C-alpha positions as a Markdown table, in Angstrom:
| # | Residue | x | y | z |
|---|---|---|---|---|
| 1 | Unk | 5.2 | -1.6 | 15.1 |
| 2 | Unk | 1.6 | -3.7 | 15.9 |
| 3 | Unk | 0.6 | -6.2 | 18.7 |
| 4 | Unk | -1.4 | -7.9 | 15.9 |
| 5 | Unk | -0.1 | -10.8 | 13.5 |
| 6 | Unk | 0.7 | -9.5 | 10.4 |
| 7 | Unk | -0.4 | -12.5 | 8.4 |
| 8 | Unk | -4.0 | -14.0 | 8.9 |
| 9 | Unk | -3.8 | -17.8 | 9.1 |
| 10 | Unk | -4.9 | -19.4 | 5.9 |
| 11 | Unk | -5.9 | -23.4 | 5.7 |
| 12 | Unk | -3.6 | -25.8 | 5.1 |
| 13 | Unk | -3.5 | -27.0 | 1.7 |
| 14 | Unk | -3.7 | -23.8 | 0.2 |
| 15 | Unk | -2.2 | -22.8 | -2.9 |
| 16 | Unk | 1.1 | -20.7 | -3.0 |
| 17 | Unk | -1.3 | -17.6 | -4.6 |
| 18 | Unk | -3.4 | -17.4 | -1.2 |
| 19 | Unk | 0.4 | -17.1 | 0.2 |
| 20 | Unk | 1.1 | -14.5 | -2.2 |
| 21 | Unk | -2.1 | -12.4 | -1.5 |
| 22 | Unk | -1.3 | -12.4 | 2.2 |
| 23 | Unk | 2.2 | -11.1 | 2.1 |
| 24 | Unk | 0.9 | -8.4 | -0.7 |
| 25 | Unk | -1.6 | -7.3 | 1.7 |
| 26 | Unk | 0.8 | -7.3 | 4.8 |
| 27 | Unk | 3.2 | -5.1 | 2.2 |
| 28 | Unk | 0.5 | -2.8 | 0.8 |
| 29 | Unk | -0.4 | -1.9 | 4.1 |
| 30 | Unk | 2.7 | -1.2 | 5.6 |
| 31 | Unk | 3.2 | -4.2 | 8.2 |
| 32 | Unk | 6.7 | -4.8 | 6.7 |
| 33 | Unk | 9.3 | -1.9 | 7.0 |
| 34 | Unk | 12.2 | -1.6 | 4.6 |
| 35 | Unk | 15.3 | -3.3 | 5.2 |
| 36 | Unk | 13.1 | -6.0 | 7.5 |
| 37 | Unk | 13.6 | -9.9 | 6.0 |
| 38 | Unk | 10.7 | -11.6 | 5.5 |
| 39 | Unk | 12.0 | -15.2 | 6.8 |
| 40 | Unk | 10.3 | -17.9 | 5.2 |
| 41 | Unk | 9.6 | -20.1 | 8.2 |
| 42 | Unk | 8.2 | -17.2 | 10.1 |
| 43 | Unk | 5.5 | -16.5 | 7.3 |
| 44 | Unk | 4.8 | -20.5 | 7.1 |
| 45 | Unk | 4.1 | -20.5 | 10.6 |
| 46 | Unk | 1.9 | -17.4 | 10.9 |
| 47 | Unk | 0.0 | -18.7 | 7.8 |
| 48 | Unk | -0.1 | -22.2 | 9.3 |
| 49 | Unk | 0.9 | -23.8 | 5.9 |
| 50 | Unk | 4.3 | -25.8 | 4.5 |
| 51 | Unk | 7.4 | -23.8 | 3.0 |
| 52 | Unk | 6.8 | -24.8 | -0.6 |
| 53 | Unk | 4.0 | -22.4 | -1.3 |
| 54 | Unk | 5.7 | -19.5 | 0.6 |
| 55 | Unk | 8.6 | -20.2 | -1.1 |
| 56 | Unk | 6.7 | -19.8 | -4.2 |
| 57 | Unk | 5.2 | -16.5 | -3.3 |
| 58 | Unk | 8.3 | -14.8 | -2.3 |
| 59 | Unk | 10.1 | -16.0 | -5.4 |
| 60 | Unk | 7.2 | -14.3 | -7.4 |
| 61 | Unk | 7.5 | -11.3 | -5.3 |
| 62 | Unk | 11.4 | -11.3 | -6.0 |
| 63 | Unk | 10.9 | -11.3 | -9.4 |
| 64 | Unk | 8.5 | -8.5 | -9.3 |
| 65 | Unk | 11.3 | -6.7 | -7.6 |
| 66 | Unk | 8.6 | -5.9 | -4.7 |
| 67 | Unk | 11.5 | -7.6 | -2.7 |
| 68 | Unk | 15.1 | -8.7 | -3.0 |
| 69 | Unk | 16.6 | -12.0 | -2.3 |
| 70 | Unk | 18.4 | -12.4 | 1.2 |
| 71 | Unk | 18.9 | -15.1 | 3.3 |
| 72 | Unk | 19.7 | -19.0 | 2.2 |
| 73 | Unk | 17.9 | -22.6 | 3.5 |
| 74 | Unk | 14.5 | -23.0 | 5.2 |
| 75 | Unk | 15.0 | -20.2 | 7.3 |
| 76 | Unk | 16.2 | -18.0 | 4.8 |
| 77 | Unk | 13.8 | -15.5 | 2.2 |
| 78 | Unk | 13.9 | -11.9 | 1.2 |
| 79 | Unk | 14.4 | -8.5 | 2.2 |
| 80 | Unk | 12.3 | -5.6 | 1.9 |
| 81 | Unk | 13.9 | -3.3 | -0.4 |
| 82 | Unk | 14.9 | 0.2 | 1.1 |
| 83 | Unk | 14.2 | 3.0 | -1.9 |
| 84 | Unk | 16.3 | 5.7 | -2.7 |
| 85 | Unk | 14.7 | 9.2 | -3.1 |
| 86 | Unk | 15.2 | 8.7 | -6.9 |
| 87 | Unk | 13.4 | 5.1 | -7.1 |
| 88 | Unk | 10.6 | 6.4 | -5.1 |
| 89 | Unk | 10.3 | 9.5 | -7.0 |
| 90 | Unk | 9.8 | 6.9 | -10.0 |
| 91 | Unk | 7.1 | 5.2 | -8.5 |
| 92 | Unk | 5.2 | 8.2 | -7.5 |
| 93 | Unk | 5.4 | 9.3 | -11.0 |
| 94 | Unk | 3.7 | 6.0 | -12.1 |
| 95 | Unk | 1.2 | 6.4 | -9.6 |
| 96 | Unk | 0.8 | 10.0 | -10.6 |
| 97 | Unk | 0.4 | 9.3 | -14.1 |
| 98 | Unk | -2.6 | 6.6 | -13.5 |
| 99 | Unk | -4.4 | 7.1 | -10.2 |
| 100 | Unk | -5.7 | 10.4 | -11.7 |
| 101 | Unk | -7.1 | 8.4 | -14.6 |
| 102 | Unk | -8.4 | 5.4 | -12.4 |
| 103 | Unk | -10.5 | 8.5 | -9.9 |
| 104 | Unk | -11.9 | 9.8 | -12.8 |
| 105 | Unk | -12.9 | 6.9 | -14.5 |
| 106 | Unk | -14.4 | 5.7 | -10.6 |
| 107 | Unk | -16.7 | 9.0 | -10.8 |
| 108 | Unk | -19.1 | 6.8 | -13.5 |
| 109 | Unk | -19.6 | 4.1 | -11.3 |
| 110 | Unk | -19.3 | 5.3 | -7.4 |
| 111 | Unk | -22.4 | 4.0 | -5.8 |
| 112 | Unk | -23.7 | 5.3 | -2.3 |
| 113 | Unk | -22.6 | 1.9 | -0.5 |
| 114 | Unk | -18.7 | 2.0 | -2.2 |
| 115 | Unk | -18.7 | 6.0 | -1.1 |
| 116 | Unk | -19.8 | 4.8 | 2.3 |
| 117 | Unk | -16.6 | 2.2 | 2.9 |
| 118 | Unk | -14.5 | 5.1 | 1.2 |
| 119 | Unk | -16.2 | 7.7 | 4.0 |
| 120 | Unk | -15.4 | 4.9 | 6.7 |
| 121 | Unk | -11.4 | 4.3 | 5.6 |
| 122 | Unk | -11.4 | 8.2 | 5.9 |
| 123 | Unk | -12.6 | 8.2 | 9.2 |
| 124 | Unk | -10.4 | 5.3 | 10.1 |
| 125 | Unk | -7.2 | 7.2 | 9.1 |
| 126 | Unk | -7.9 | 10.4 | 11.0 |
| 127 | Unk | -8.8 | 8.1 | 14.2 |
| 128 | Unk | -5.3 | 6.3 | 13.5 |
| 129 | Unk | -3.7 | 9.7 | 13.4 |
| 130 | Unk | -5.0 | 10.8 | 16.9 |
| 131 | Unk | -4.1 | 7.4 | 18.6 |
| 132 | Unk | -0.5 | 7.2 | 16.6 |
| 133 | Unk | -1.6 | 3.8 | 15.4 |
| 134 | Unk | 0.9 | 3.3 | 12.7 |
| 135 | Unk | -0.1 | 0.3 | 11.2 |
| 136 | Unk | -4.2 | 0.8 | 11.1 |
| 137 | Unk | -3.6 | 4.3 | 9.1 |
| 138 | Unk | -1.3 | 2.5 | 6.4 |
| 139 | Unk | -4.0 | -0.1 | 6.1 |
| 140 | Unk | -7.0 | 2.7 | 6.3 |
| 141 | Unk | -5.0 | 4.6 | 3.8 |
| 142 | Unk | -5.0 | 2.0 | 1.2 |
| 143 | Unk | -8.4 | 1.0 | 1.6 |
| 144 | Unk | -9.3 | 4.4 | 1.0 |
| 145 | Unk | -7.4 | 4.6 | -2.6 |
| 146 | Unk | -8.2 | 1.1 | -3.5 |
| 147 | Unk | -11.7 | 1.6 | -2.8 |
| 148 | Unk | -11.7 | 4.3 | -5.2 |
| 149 | Unk | -9.6 | 2.6 | -8.0 |
| 150 | Unk | -11.6 | -0.5 | -7.3 |
| 151 | Unk | -15.1 | 1.5 | -9.1 |
| 152 | Unk | -12.7 | 2.2 | -12.4 |
| 153 | Unk | -13.5 | -0.9 | -14.3 |
| 154 | Unk | -10.0 | -0.6 | -15.8 |
| 155 | Unk | -8.3 | -4.0 | -14.4 |
| 156 | Unk | -4.9 | -3.6 | -16.3 |
| 157 | Unk | -4.9 | 0.1 | -14.9 |
| 158 | Unk | -5.4 | -1.1 | -11.5 |
| 159 | Unk | -2.6 | -3.8 | -11.3 |
| 160 | Unk | 0.0 | -1.5 | -12.5 |
| 161 | Unk | -1.3 | 0.9 | -9.7 |
| 162 | Unk | -1.0 | -1.7 | -7.3 |
| 163 | Unk | 2.4 | -3.3 | -8.6 |
| 164 | Unk | 3.8 | 0.5 | -7.9 |
| 165 | Unk | 2.2 | 0.6 | -4.3 |
| 166 | Unk | 3.5 | -3.0 | -3.4 |
| 167 | Unk | 7.0 | -1.2 | -4.3 |
| 168 | Unk | 6.5 | 2.0 | -2.2 |
| 169 | Unk | 4.2 | 1.3 | 0.7 |
| 170 | Unk | 6.9 | -0.1 | 3.0 |
| 171 | Unk | 8.8 | 3.3 | 2.5 |
| 172 | Unk | 6.0 | 5.2 | 3.8 |
| 173 | Unk | 6.6 | 3.5 | 7.2 |
| 174 | Unk | 10.2 | 4.6 | 7.2 |
| 175 | Unk | 8.8 | 8.5 | 7.0 |
| 176 | Unk | 7.2 | 8.1 | 10.0 |
| 177 | Unk | 6.3 | 9.5 | 12.5 |
| 178 | Unk | 7.0 | 12.7 | 10.7 |
| 179 | Unk | 4.6 | 11.8 | 8.1 |
| 180 | Unk | 1.5 | 10.7 | 9.7 |
| 181 | Unk | 0.9 | 13.7 | 12.1 |
| 182 | Unk | 0.5 | 16.0 | 9.4 |
| 183 | Unk | -2.7 | 16.5 | 8.4 |
| 184 | Unk | -2.6 | 18.5 | 5.4 |
| 185 | Unk | -3.2 | 16.3 | 2.8 |
| 186 | Unk | -6.6 | 15.6 | 4.4 |
| 187 | Unk | -8.2 | 17.8 | 2.2 |
| 188 | Unk | -7.1 | 16.4 | -0.5 |
| 189 | Unk | -8.5 | 13.0 | 0.4 |
| 190 | Unk | -11.9 | 14.7 | 1.5 |
| 191 | Unk | -11.8 | 16.8 | -1.7 |
| 192 | Unk | -11.5 | 13.4 | -3.8 |
| 193 | Unk | -14.4 | 11.8 | -1.7 |
| 194 | Unk | -16.6 | 15.1 | -2.4 |
| 195 | Unk | -15.8 | 14.8 | -6.3 |
| 196 | Unk | -16.8 | 11.5 | -6.2 |
| 197 | Unk | -20.3 | 12.1 | -4.6 |
| 198 | Unk | -20.9 | 14.8 | -7.0 |
| 199 | Unk | -19.9 | 12.7 | -9.9 |
| 200 | Unk | -16.8 | 15.3 | -10.7 |
| 201 | Unk | -14.0 | 12.9 | -12.6 |
| 202 | Unk | -11.9 | 16.3 | -13.2 |
| 203 | Unk | -12.1 | 17.4 | -9.7 |
| 204 | Unk | -11.7 | 13.7 | -8.3 |
| 205 | Unk | -8.6 | 13.3 | -10.9 |
| 206 | Unk | -7.2 | 16.7 | -9.3 |
| 207 | Unk | -7.3 | 15.4 | -5.9 |
| 208 | Unk | -5.6 | 12.4 | -6.2 |
| 209 | Unk | -3.0 | 13.9 | -8.1 |
| 210 | Unk | -2.7 | 16.5 | -5.4 |
| 211 | Unk | -2.4 | 14.2 | -2.9 |
| 212 | Unk | 0.6 | 12.2 | -4.6 |
| 213 | Unk | 2.8 | 14.8 | -5.6 |
| 214 | Unk | 2.6 | 16.8 | -1.8 |
| 215 | Unk | 3.5 | 12.9 | -0.4 |
| 216 | Unk | 6.0 | 12.5 | -3.2 |
| 217 | Unk | 8.0 | 15.9 | -2.1 |
| 218 | Unk | 7.8 | 15.1 | 1.6 |
| 219 | Unk | 8.7 | 11.9 | 1.2 |
| 220 | Unk | 11.8 | 12.4 | -1.0 |
| 221 | Unk | 13.0 | 14.9 | 1.3 |
| 222 | Unk | 12.7 | 12.6 | 4.2 |
| 223 | Unk | 14.5 | 9.9 | 2.0 |
| 224 | Unk | 17.5 | 12.4 | 1.5 |
| 225 | Unk | 18.3 | 13.0 | 4.7 |
| 226 | Unk | 17.9 | 9.3 | 5.7 |
| 227 | Unk | 21.4 | 7.3 | 5.7 |
| 228 | Unk | 21.5 | 4.3 | 3.6 |
């Protein structure tokens, strides 16, 4: 899917939580596809660390139901789950309930500097679509949304949102290339950004909710047709 390494090298001796953060970022930005194995040895080699912190990080992701247990021994690890339409729909229900709340709260703290970063992420989404760069699109898409949610100052809500994204983000790769070329959701992203600029919390919440519901309908329909 991409020629660049999925996981950035981290310093030897780093704790397992840094490995967890690297895997989390890779999952959130769609660098692992549903059904793909997360091999302990491969992750350790990419990050430049021993197997122990990798195993600990993977075990936490399995406990959080982000990954499924798969494989045994040093070369084993876990598997990225392939969600069905019902599972994806439930995760989108969580997102639809909380993300508009976070977007509304974000309008109270939307500085010009923060908005510039969110706008840059949207521009990168559009460039990635034109160039059909899947991984870059998903990474920019993640940065757009979480650039907004980072402004809400509701850390517990942010944690729950991130958990839902961790479980559903890889499924977005399954819907490609049908999902990305459609530009029909850009008006929702643009409306959210415009609402943040105007400080209109209700409009920001509505735009984010519309974006989620549109994605829910499209991807659930694709999952219904996808063989498991």
